[in-house]
KEZA-137443 format. One record per residue: x, y negated, z of N, C-alpha, C in turn; residue in one letter. Coordinates in steps of 0.02 Angstrom, whole numbers, plus 50000, padded with zeros to 5 digits. Layout:
// residues N
XYZXYZXYZA/...
END
This chain:
// residues 381
549314285855571549174290355596548664289855664M/548344293555676547964294655748547854295355808K/547494294955850547454297155932547044302055917S/547114305655966546444309955981546644314056056F/545864313156106546124314156155545654320356161A/545824326356185545594332156212545414332956263V/544624334856275544434336256357544424343456357I/544814347856394544704355056417544544356356482C/544214362856487544184364356548544864367256578A/544944365356642545294365756686545644372556689D/546064371756634546764379856635546834381756704P/546354387356727546494389256800546904394356778T/547784393656837548214395056867548784398356767D/548254392656741548834392556648548664400156613L/548204402656667548284410556602548114411856505N/548264414156502548484417456426548244412856374P/547384416156407547064412956364546594406156354G/546814405056412546644397456425547334392556368M/547914396156371548504392556362548524393556268L/547884399356250547874400356172547504395756138S/547004396456189546464389756152546914381556162V/547184381256218547144374756184547854372956159D/548394379756156548904377956086548854378656038L/548154380556013548004383655929547544375555916A/547604370655971547214363455929548024361355903L/548294362955938549244355555909549264361055836A/549224369755834549424370655781548914368355735C/548304366655735547734365355685548024359155674L/548234353955716548384345955697548934344755637M/549384352455632549954352355586549774349155511R/549164352155521548854352155453548454345555428E/548464340455483548284334955476548684331255427L/548754326655396549144321855371549394315155419P/550094313655418550134308055473550484314255531G/550744308555565551094310755643550744309955685D/550144315655719549454309555738549724311655822N/549504307155869549564307655919548804315055966E/549304317855993548614323356043548904322756124L/548184321556150548374319556203547964326356243V/548124329156284547594334556326547634332356392Y/546684329856391546214328156475546204335156524F/546454337056601546214339956635545754335256676N/545054336056677544884329656712544834334256820P/545284337856806545274339856881545994338456923K/546514340356861547304338256877547774336856862Q/548394334756855548804335556820549074342156829V/549204345456766549564350256724549944351456678R/550624356856685550924357956617551364363856661S/551524367156588552144372156586552294372356525T/552864374056525553534372156482553854381056491E/553794378656405554074387756372554824384456312G/555324389356284555784387556244555514383556192R/554884382756170554824377956109554494372656105E/554204372356182553714367056178553484367356241G/552804363356245552454362656311551874362156323S/551454361556367550804359456372550704354756424L/550534349056421550494344256482549764342456479R/549504342656525548704338256540548884334156551Y/548504328256544548494321856603547844323356642R/547864318056681547114317356726546724313856698L/545904315956688545474311256681544944310256718L/544954302656742544524299856799544074296356797S/544164292456727543814285956725543664287356627D/543104286156616542904287756536543444279056497V/543654275156528543854269856506544624270956470A/544854279256501545354279756464545314282256399E/544804286456395544474287756321544684283456259L/544564276456278544414271156237544834270856169E/545364271756182545874267256134545984274556085R/545644281756093545844288256031545204285855985F/545574289355914544924289155856544664292355892D/544854299555914544024303455928544354307455994A/543724309756022543574312756071543344319256061V/543684323556085543584332856052543504335456141I/542984338556113542724343556187542874349556158Y/543334352156187543874358656156543724366056197W/543134370956187543104377456201542784375956268G/542604380856290542404383356356541754382656352D/541604382956422540964379056431540594374156461F/541224369956457541034362956485540444358856475V/539894362856440539364359156428538644361256451H/538784366356470538704369556514538254367156604W/537584366256608537634362456691538044367256745L/537624372656697537954379956773538754376456784R/539064376956733539804371756721539994367156774Y/539524362956772539274357656809539364356056887G/539054362856883538624364356971539084368257004C/539514372856942539854376056993540754377056964C/540914378656898541694379356883541984372356921D/541664366056878541804358456875541954357556962W/541814360956999541664357957054542064364157127Q/541924370357094542544375957125543214373557124Y/543524372457156544294369557186544574364357146G/543894357657160544034353257130544524348857176N/545054344257179545524343157221545014334857239P/544554332257223544224328257230543804329657303Q/543604337357325543374338757360543554336757425Q/544324338457432544814337957485544634328657495V/544664325457445544464316657465543914315557461A/543484320757513542664318357520542074317657472G/542334319557406541714318057374541254324657371R/540854322157385540034327757389539954330957338T/539674336857337539394340557267538784335557210P/538514329857251538074327057208538704321357153A/539144317357195539774313757176539824317057116Q/540254326157137540524327157083539934329857020L/539534330957019538894329756993538954325056939L/538774319056962538784315156924539374312856894D/540084315456928540754313356880540714318256810Q/540284324456823540434327756778539914326056717W/539494322656736539004319556690539434314056624Y/539824310556671540164304256675540824305356610R/540934312556621541664313556586541484319056537L/541054324656549540934329456509540194326456461Y/539604323856469539364322756432539334311856403L/539844310556428539984302956433539434299456441L/539074300756481538394299156520538344290656524E/537844288556511537814279956474538584279056438T/538844279456414539374276956374539334279856303R/538894284156286539014287756216538954283856155V/538614277856167538514272056107539214270456103E/539674270356140540484267256127540974270856083D/540534278856072540984282356056540614285156006F/540294282655978539624286055929540154290155850R/540044293955828540564295955767541104296755787D/541474295755858542104299255882541874305955907R/541724307355912541494313555959541554318255921I/542124324855933542104331155903541824336655965V/541214340855932541524345855989541624355255955V/541744354655992542054363255941542294367756003F/541964373655964542264380055997542024382456081G/541444378056089541044377956179540584385156164G/540274386156208539534389956218538964387856243T/538624386956218537974386456283537504392656272L/537814398156292537284404856285536914407356343Y/537304403956377537184406756440536594399556460G/536374394556461535834391456474535104395356453V/534564393756524534274393556537533624391456530T/532894392456516532494386556527532454382856572A/532664384856624532544380156710533054375856677Q/533714378656672534384372456655534114366556604E/533884369056539533814368256494532994361256494F/532634362456541532084358456567532154353756621S/533074354056632533114347656686533224341256634N/532764335456660532734330556632533314327056602P/533874327056654534214323556663534984326856589R/534784333256622535434338456557535194334656515Y/534644337956488534324338056411534484329856382Q/534254325556420534394319856387535034318856387S/535304318256418536344317156409536594321956356A/536354330056360536554332456314536424331056259L/535674329556260535354326856169535924322756131S/536044317456175536144310756162537074311056133T/537284314856172538074318056161538154317956105L/537484325256091537674329056019537504323455960Y/536834321655962536564316555923536904311355883G/537364307155946538144304155933538854305555891A/538824314855883539254318155888539614317755805A/540114316955782540304318855710540094326355700R/540334332255750540374336755739540054342155806L/539734345955797539544348155830539524356355827V/539974361955858540134368955815540254373555866A/539714375155886540064382055957540204387655911P/540474390255974540714398855951540294402955929R/539724403355963539244408655945538644406755915D/538124410455874537514409555836536944406555891F/536854408855962536474407656014536574400056010V/537264398056041537384390156034537164387756009S/537394387655944537114384155863536344383655863A/536064389455860535284388255858535004383355925N/535204383555974535064381056052535104372056031L/535864370355987535814365755958535324363255918I/535344368555856534874362455826534054360255819Q/533914365655908533244364755941533314358155950H/533944356955981534094350756035533954346056022L/534464344655947534624337755886534624342455820V/533984342055793533774345055759534294341755670P/534264335755679534724331455628535634333555619A/535904335455685536564341055669536494344055630Q/535924350355627535994356255578536294362555620G/536224368455567536614371355612537394374055604F/537804371855635538514372555601538824378755644F/539144383255625539534388455670540364385355676M/540564386055723541174387355734541714392355733G/542184393055775542314400055809542774399455875C/543104402755901543524403155937544034399055941D/544004394855962544654389455955545264393955951C/545394397856008546064400755987546274408855946A/545564407155895545854410155817546194405255790F/546264401055795546694393055771547614394255782F/547574398155842548364399455852548874402555794L/549224398155787549694401055747550404403055783D/550584408955833550724411055862551604409655842A/551694412855765552584410755755552754404655724D/552144399755742552394392655747552614389755802A/552164392155837551924388455912552544391155967A/552694397255949552964401156002553604401956000L/553924405656037554654408256040554774418856012P/554074418155960554114426155933554834430155909M/555044424955892555554434255869555864435055925P/556084431256002556504433956036556034436656081I/555294437456089554664441256122554894446756078A/554884447456027554584453556003555474456756006A/556044454656005556884458456006556544460356085Q/556374457856135556254458256199555514465556228I/555194464456187554574469456190554914477656139A/555154474256118555704483356104556084482856123A/556294481756162556714484856220556334487956276Q/555704485756293555244489256344554844493256322Q/554724493356271554124497256254554054503556178I/553624507056192554064513256125553654511156034P/553644515256002553574512255956552824512355914D/552484519955934551784520055937551564522755991H/550784517756004550644514356073549944513656078F/549744516856115548944512556128548994505056192V/549044500956186549064496556239548574493656287V/548314496356367547744492956391548034485356430C/547474482456464547344479256503546714476656535T/546754475056605546014476656621546024468256691F/545564469256714545494462856762544934458456773G/544524459956738543664456856720543204460956744R/543264467256740542534472256765542484474456818S/543454476056863543244477556934543194484156934G/543414488156878543274496356853544144500056841A/544674495556865545284496156801545504502956818N/545504507056875545854515556881545344519556828A/544474516856832544214522556790544304519856713A/544504515056698544454510556628545324511456611L/545784513456650546414515556638546344524456623T/546194526056662545974534056649545494538356566Q/545214528556546544854531356483545464529256430F/545764524456444546374524456396546664528656371S/547074531656462547334539156452547224543356397N/546514544556425546004548356362546134548756286E/545884540856289546134540356216546764538056190L/547284538956216547634536256204548094546456201A/547774549856226548014556856212547694556756152A/547094559256124546694558156090547254556456003K/547394549556027547844547555949548284548655945L/548594553355987549304555955995549774549456019K/549724546356062549834539956053550244541056147S/550704534856163550894535056219550564527056246R/550104527756312549934521456359550264517656392L/550384509356358550794502656382550194500556437V/550324502056475549824496056512550164488656535V/549844483056501550104475756501549494471356547M/549934468156588549704460156649549494456056592D/548854455656570548804448656532548684444056568W/548464446356633548254439456673548904439256711L/549334441756721549684441356766550414440256741G/551054443956768551524439156754551704445456677H/552384441756644552634434556637552144428756611P/552084423156645551564419156622551724412856578Q/551584408356572551634402556546551894402756471G/552184400356439551984398156357552514405256327L/552884406856359553494410356342553164416756365D/552904420056418552394426256443551794426456396G/551614421556345551034423056330551244423956259L/551884421356228552314424056178552394433456185A/552774434356231552944440556264552204444556248F/551754441356279550974446256285550744448856199K/550784444256182550534444956091550984447356051L/551804449456068552304453656055552074460856052A/551724460156113551724468356127550884471956107V/550544464656095549924467056066550154468055978L/550504463655948550704465955892551004472355872R/551304474855918551794482155891551264488355929K/550524486255953550104493755951549664495455905A/549454500655900549014503355861548394502055886T/548194499955948547554496855965547694497456031V/547084491356044547154486256099546484490556163L/546354489856229545894493056241545834488556311V/545254483456318545504477656357544854475756376T/544754473656434544054472256473544054463456474D/544354460456439544714454856453544624450156370T/544294444456391543814442556333544544438456283Y/544874435756308545274429456257545994435956245H/545924441256289546434446656252546164449856189C/545404451156220544964453656141545244449556086A/544924445056094545174436756036545634437956009V/546234440256056547004436956025546994443256001S/546704449955995547084458056001546714458755912G/546174454855909545764454355835546174448655791W/546464442955809546604436555774547534441555749R/547834444155781548404446055773548534453855719E/547734455255698547694459755654547504468155724G/547364468255766547554473555795546934479055819V/546754482355803545844485655845545654486055898P/545394482755921545134481655988544484485656006V/544634490256056544104493556101543914488756150I/543354483856173543124479856205542964483856263G/542854481756317542484485256359542294479056416I/541344481356433541314475956489540544479356517G/540294475556557539734478956604539094478656560Q/538574484756550537884481456535537624477656558A/537564478856643537044476956671537474470456665L/537964467456655538204461656648537484455656651S/537064448956666536634446656666536804438656627R/537584439556616537574430256591537554425556627G/537604426256692537494421056735538164416556756T/538544418256713539114412856753539904415056675G/540214408556680541174407356625541264415156631T/541484419256683541574426156664541464433056662L/540664431456634540214433256639540244440056557D/540344445956578540464450056518539984450256467D/539344446956444539054444556400539414441656347K/539744436856364540194433056309540594436356272K/540934441856300541364447056272540874451756224K/540254454956245539774458156207539554455756139E/539244449056180539134442456106539434440856045L/540164443056071540744441256015540884446155989F/540934452556002541034458055950540294459055912F/539574457455942539174458755895539334452555847R/539414450155839539534441055814539974446755762Q/540414450255765541034450955723540664457755667I/540354458655714540124464555676540504471755714L/540704474055767541114476255814540824479655851A/540084480455857539794483155909539904491355921S/540244492455861540414501855884541144499855882D/541524495555920542104495155968542014492756033Y/541334491556039541234488756132540964493656142Y/541484497756224541034503256267540784499556336V/540174502356347540134498556429540344502556475Y/540654500756543540974501756589540734508256626V/539664506356632539374511456650539624519056632E/539654516856548539584526456501540254526756551D/540784523756538541444527556562541594530656643I/541144526756669541184529356738540864534556747V/540244537056716539784541756725540174549256680F/540444546256642540804551556576541554552356601A/541724551056675542164552256690542184559956740L/541394558756753541294566356802541034569156764S/540794570456705540844575656641541104576456567D/541534581056584542014584956534541714581856449T/541324583856457541124583456376540804577356376G/540424573956415540164567556400540844562556382A/541304564056403541854560456412542214562356344L/542164566156298542554567856269542034565256174Q/541444566456211540814563356170540894554556168T/541164551156224541314545956219542014543456195L/542424549156204543014545556174543164548456092I/542954552056056542724553956007542274546755952Q/542034545955994541504539355955542144533255944R/542654530656006542974527855979543664528355942S/543804534555928544234537955893543984535855811V/543444537855806542974538055737542904530955698D/542884525755776542664518655734543534518855721A/544034521355765544574516655745545094518155681L/544754524355673545054528955598544474525755532S/543884521555540543764520755504543804511955444D/544324513555438544804508455398544134505155377T/543654507055309543264500955286542924496755315A/542594501455387542304496655455543094489655461A/543344493755483543874487755522544234483255462L/544214483955408544324477955346543754474355339A/543114476255373542664471355352542664467755422T/542814469855484542854464955539543264459655509I/543744462255496544164456255499544124452555413G/543864454455371543554448955334543074444355341G/542774447155390542074442255419542644436955458F/542954438755506543294433555555543774428955509I/543784433255473544244424755406543754420655369R/543254423855341542844419655318542494413755381I/542344418055432542174412055472542484409055510Q/543124408855523543844405955541543764401655502V/543714401255431544064396255379543674389555348N/543084394755380542644389755358542174388055408A/542564387155472542664383555529543094377455524A/543644381655489544324373955516544234370755435K/543964371155394543854366655337543384360655406T/542734361855394542404357455415542644352355483R/543074358155533543394354155581543904348355557L/544614349655529544874347555498544524341455462L/544004341955424543474336755409543374331655438A/543174332555511542674331655553543374327355576A/543914329355587544614326755639545024320255581L/544774320355517545024313855474544474309255463Q/543894312755507543364305355525542684306755448G/542804311955428542144312455383541524317355426Q/540994314155442540364315455480540154324955428S/539804327855462539774334855451538984333255422A/
END
């Protein structure tokens, strides 16, 4: 038996995107031989969520010494190695602030826990970094001597470093040439909902509440919900479908709530969303996705729309990505709106293009899975 420590971002409000990312690793572990131990660490606080068929429990990680007994330390997804994460997300709502920790002290702890600063050699060849992103790193951040040294040292000692996007992979190749250019994928692509969640019950509940032929929309990231819902209504009408509005980030919550939301997605003919992990879930479950984001977004934070746009471009799905600004403008011009709607209808009708996207995702995810499974079994990249 092997033991794996998993260091995650704080799963704020246990939202379905974060749950799908973390639950996905438990699904992947089933493909390893033996009965392995998987321990999730949240460096902010103890958390847990229960469901009909299992649970996710996060221990509090406050000292690197707690990681020493594990065969591998996995940094799993998110932006956890971006300096801006350490200066912002890591510190936002951190309970240690109440205990009097200063921003400088919290940043020091981020370096210790997330970059293993001064302790990397103790974990050499036991580190796996998968599914995260550094796409937002700037030259100013990268030229920070402490950050560059800690990041290059961590990645140089890792068994595998495989981010979810090409921008990050290119940066890592520049930072640590010996690591090579390895692509991972978003961790949530490894989620096997049927194996990990009560999908039959969720499907029954969904069937009682929603029609058989519908477009589903869900918003919560762009700040233009009314305009995006109107666009979705027009799109659904053009497709001769009803519109179902789902609250991806709201109720129902927890693991069973995630199961219900995935059951709704599976029944939909099209998903329209401005939420990154909802879009990932749609493509994973085989549902065509119209992604929406702000064109003027500048990639300065972890909730920024550019991560969503980068994802769509990476899977060759830019024809399925619509800018919020175009929608808002088109709602005041009937002709422009119909042109915008028709463009989405044409993309959704292109079965060859959709098959290409699906195949592209499968190839990337399968390659990433093979590489990750090998790393978890002790093989270096």
